C-alpha positions in Angstrom: 136.3 157.0 41.2 136.2 153.6 43.0 139.1 154.5 45.0 137.4 157.7 46.2 134.3 155.9 47.2 136.3 153.2 49.0 138.3 155.9 51.0 134.9 157.7 51.8 133.6 154.4 53.1 136.6 153.8 55.1 136.6 157.3 56.4 132.9 156.9 57.4 133.6 153.6 59.1 136.4 155.1 61.2 134.2 158.1 62.1 131.4 155.6 63.3 133.8 153.4 65.2 135.3 156.6 66.9 131.9 157.9 67.8 130.1 154.7 69.0 133.0 152.3 69.7 132.4 148.6 69.3 129.2 146.7 69.6 128.4 145.1 72.9 129.2 141.4 73.3 126.5 139.0 72.3 124.5 137.3 75.2 124.5 133.6 74.9 121.0 132.0 74.4 121.3 130.1 77.7 121.5 133.4 79.6 118.4 134.6 77.9 116.1 131.8 79.2 115.2 130.8 82.7 113.7 127.4 83.6 111.7 126.8 86.8 110.3 123.7 88.1 106.5 123.6 88.6 104.3 121.4 90.6 102.6 118.5 88.8 99.3 119.8 87.2 100.1 123.4 87.6 98.6 125.5 84.9 95.8 123.1 84.2 93.1 125.5 85.6 91.4 125.8 82.3 88.4 123.5 83.3 84.9 124.6 82.1 83.1 126.5 84.8 79.6 127.4 83.6 78.9 129.8 86.5 82.2 131.6 86.2 82.3 131.8 82.5 80.3 135.0 82.5 83.6 137.0 83.4 85.3 135.7 80.2 82.4 135.8 77.8 80.0 138.7 77.2 77.2 138.8 74.7 74.7 141.7 74.3 72.0 139.2 73.4 72.3 137.2 76.6 72.4 140.6 78.7 69.1 141.7 77.0 67.3 138.3 77.4 64.8 138.3 80.3 
């Protein structure tokens, strides 16, 4: 019984290998990332701007206030 199951698994593995071939090569982590130099202070535009905050914050109560 075990030899039948083993031969079935081997046959299935051979069929998969014949149908799909081998897996693609792994891509190294260094090739997945990219680093870029930025100017000092870049990305620090998160200062509080009370007059421009309306486009990021919406409240129905503020819209209904006279």
